[in-house]
N, C-alpha and C positions, 0 to 999 in steps of 0.2 A: 174478751179483753179489749178495751177501747184504746184509741190513740192517746187519749189523755192519760190513761194509766201507764202506757208505754213511756210517755214523756217523763212521768214522775220517776219511774224505775231508772231510766237512762240518766236523769238528772242526779239521782241518788248515787248511781255508779260513778259518775264524774266527781261528785263531792267527796267520795271515798278514795279517789285515785285509782279506781278499778280499770281493768282492761277489757273485760268481756261480760256481756249479759246473755244468759241462757234462758230461753222460754220453750217449754216442752209440754205438749198435750199429755195429760195424765199425771203431771207433776206441778210443783210450784216454780218460783223464780230462783235462779242461782246466779251468783256473780263471782268472777275471778278477780280477787283483790290481792295485790302483791304476790301473784303466782298461785294463790290458793283458791280452790273452788268452794264458795260458801253459800249455803241456802239462806234466803231472806224470807221474812214473814210475808206470806202471800197465800191466796186461796188456790186450791187445786184447779188447774186450767183444763177446760174441756176442748175437745176437737173443734166443736162449732165456734167457740169464742176465738180461737186462734185463726180459723178460716176467715172469720169476719175481719179480724185485724189485718190479715194478709191482703184481703180484697181492698182494704182502705189504703194501705201503704204501697202496694204494688200497682194498683189500678189496672191499666191496660196490659200489664205484664203478668197478671195473675194466671191467665190462661196458659202463658208460656211456662210458668212454674208447675202447673198441673200436668202439662204435657211432658216436660223434661224431668219432673219429680224433684228438682232442686233448682235454685237460682241464686245468683249473686246480685247485689244491689247496693246502692248508697242511700244513706238516710241522714238528713241534716237536722240536728237538734236545735241549734241556735247559731249565732255569729261566731262562736268560739269552738264548737264541737260538731263533728260529723262522725258517721259510723259506716264501717264496711259491714254489710249485712249478708247473711246466707240463710235461706229458707229451704227446708227439705222435709220429705215425708219419712216417718219412722213407724214402727208397728202400732203405736197408740194414736197416730195422727201426725199433724205437722209440728215442726220445731223451728225455732229461729235462734241465730247467734249474732250478736252485734259486737263488733270490735271497735273500741274507741280510737278515733283519729283526730287529734287536735288540729284546728285550722291554722294555728300559729306553728310554723315549722321550726323545731328546735335547731340551734346551731351546733356545730362540732364542739364549741366551747361549753355551751349549756349542757350538752350530754356528757361532758368530761371525757371525750374520746381521745385516744393518743393522737398527738399532733401530726405524727407521720401519716395519718389518714389523708391529710391535705395534699400529700405528694401525688395521690391518685387523681385529685381534682385538677392538678397542673399538667397532667399528661395530655398530649395532643392526639394520640391514637392508641389502639390496643384494647385488651379485654380485661375488665376488673370484675371479679366475682365476690359477692357477699354471701356467705353460707351460714347455715345453722338450722336447728330444728324449727318447726312451726312455733311462732310466738317468741322467738329469741331476739326480736328487734331489728331484723334485716331491713324492713321497709323504712324504719326511722333513720337508720344509718345512711341508707341511700338518699333519703330526702334531705338530710343534712348536707351530704356531699353535693347534690344537685343545687341546693340553695347557695352553697359556697361558690360554685361556678357562676350561678346567676348573679351574684353580687359583684363578681370581679371580671368576668369576661363577656364579650359580645359574641355569643354562639347561638346556633339554632339547635334546640334540644327537642327530640321526639321521645315521648314515653309511651309504652304499650303495656297496659296493666289489667289485672283481672280482680276487682275493678280498680279504677283510679282511687288511690287512697289520699295522700297529701296533695292538695291542689296548689300549684306554684303560680304565682303572679309574674308576669313579664317584668323584669328589672333591666339588667343589661342584656339578658338573653331573650330570644323569642322561643317560647315553650309551647309545643302542641302536645296535649295529653289525650290518649285514646284509650277507651275502655272496651275490653273484650265483651262481645255480645251486643253492645250498644253502638260502638263506633267502628268495630271491625269484627270479622268472623273468627279469626284465629291469630295467634302470635306469629306464625310463619307468614301468613298473608300480609299482615301489617308490617312485619320486618322486611319482607321482600319489597313492599311498596315504599317503605321509608328510604330505601337506597336511591329512590328516584325523586326524593323530596328535599334534596339539598341539606341533609343534616350534618352537623359537626359531631353531635353526641346522641347516642340512642340508648334509652333505658328499656330493657326487656324485663317485665316483672318476674318472669321465671323461665328458665330454659327447660322445657318439659319433655321435648322429644328430639329425635335425631335431626329432623328438618330444621327446627328452630336453631339447634346448636350449629348446624352446618352454615346457615345463613349468618348467624352471629359471628362465627369465626371468619367468614368471608368479609363481613362488614369491617371487622377489626383489621383484617389483612389489607383491605383497600383504603386504609387511612382514616377510619372513623374511631372514635372512642366509644366503646360499648360497655355499659354496666348491666349486670344481671345477677340473679340469685339461684342458688341450688340448695336442696335440703341435704347437705353433707356436713360432717362433723369437723373436718379439718382440711388443710391444703392437700395432703397426700390423697385422702379419699376423694376430694374434688377433682383432682387430675385423673384419678382412676375412673371416676364416674363419667366424665366427659369422654374419655377415650373408649371406655367400655360400652357406650351406647352404640358405637359404630361396629359394623361387621369386621371380623378379624382381618380380612383382606385390605381394609381401609385404615386400620389402627396405626400403622407406622406413619402414614401420611398425616393423619390427624395429630399424632404426637409431635411431629416436626412443626406443624402449623401452630399447635398450642404452645409449644416451647418458644416460638417466635413472637406470638401476639399477646400472650398472657402477661399483663403488667403486674398483677398481684392477686392474692386471695385474702379476704378478711373473713375469718370464721369467728363466730361469737356465741356466747352463752350468757343469759341474764342471771346475775348473782345477787342475792340479798345483801344489802348494805347495813351498816350499824345503825343508821337512822330509820330503818324500816322501809326503805325504798329498794330499788334494784338498779344495777349498773351492768354494762356490757363488759365481760372479760373477753379479750380478743387474742386470737392467734393471727399474726400479720405476716404474710409472705410477700416479699417484693422480688421481682425478677432481677436477680443479680446474674453476673456471668456464670457463677457456680450453679445457681438454681436452673438456669437455662440449659446448662450442660447435663445436669441430672435428669431433667425432663427428656431431653434428646436421647439419652442413653438408657432410659427406663429404670433409673436407680431411685425410684420414688421413696424407698425406705430410708434414704439418707436425707430427705428433705427436712424433717423435724430438727435433726442435729444442725443442719446448715442454717435454719431459721434462728436457732438459739445462739449459734456462733456469730451471727450477723447483728446481734442486738446493739452493740456499741458502735459498729461501723455504719450499718444501714438503717437501724431503727426497727428491724424485724424483731418479732418476739413470739414465743410459744404461749399457750394458755397458762402454764405453770409460772413462767416468768412474769406475765402480767398479774397473776394472782399474788405473787410475791410483792410486786409494786403496790397493789391495792391494799395489802395488809400493812406494809411499811408506811403508806400514806394515812392509815387509820380509817379507811373507807369500808373495809371488809374485815371481819374478825377471823382469827386463825382457824377456828372450828369450821366455819362456813367455807373458807377457802379450801380446806382439806376435802370437804364433801364434793366440791366442784373441780378439783384438780384432775388432770389426766393421769398422773401417777403420784400417789400419796408420798411415797418415799422420795422421789425426785423433787417434789415440791418442798418437802421438809428440809432436804439438804440445801436447796436453793435459798429457802427462807433463812436458815441458820447462817449461811454464808453472808447473805445480805445484811443480817443483823450485826454480825461480827464486823463487817466492813464499816458500818455506820456507828459502831460503838454502842449498840443497843444490847440490853440484857437478853441472854439466851437461857431459857428455863425449860425444865422437864425433859432434859436430854435422855434420861433413863427411860421415861415413859414412851418416847418416840423411837427408841432404839438407836440413838446416835451417840457417838463418842467423840471427844475432842481429839482432832488429828494432830494437835501440836504437842 
């Protein structure tokens, strides 16, 4: 496979609004478009042809890939698109995956994210976590938040990523972006060094281990605003994950620290919209006095109810509450929302209540097992 052929496939991926290009020795080309993995017409790729492609695009890093058996890298298609790449060996030979990264950073408004997200960009210190499964749009949400700060405040921002995805240009902020493997050897090393580099804001691409979490908590505790991600499903699981990484003897101390510094958790899922695209459905937890108390006391099971109760006062929301809003706005259909809801029955009850409050027609009550309570 040649570089010219790669460029054609990547250009086709972009034209179809796809997110990922898969190249595998022993198979053809596949693309992920609107969340679905689709084969495209292409010849069966040989081990030798992909090795030649890797040598061409990795150049002096090819030996590193051979030695480590996998490697992350960046690939620029043109002035508007670049890709986060990963190459690795599998049983039939090498494979590559390219993830689309637009060079133009989308704004919070363009992504149609809840406006309460801006509250986190206005914080002066603390820890903000964006969570979700791989491919749920965490990096895009973080990029939009950093761009919001970049447009409004004069701050020094340091990002530590694996690799750098969205490239930020200095506007009001001074932004230093570091890529794992190229600019630093580890998240923990870079994060420890960042504390000596006069940062106001630190973005850690992912909190992967105890040491990174410990330093991130310390940075937030000492007056920095820290953004990071975790592969957790919701706020409750996020809190449990952070605390659970530490040994039992340390967990009470970490719970106290986390309750003090955690400004909020944004958990998200990408949901298909009625126009054939996708949007982020979000659970948003903000550190209110009640949430802080629950974290301190280890009453994590009560966090979801507290999030839902704070919707009208603080702007917090559960996944099901946001899905209701998306259905009422006409952006997501009811069938799709039910598939992505945390609780089908709770979602349907919330949707019915919202429709009644807005004077909208409520249909198929019998089919969903609901009765009019009036």
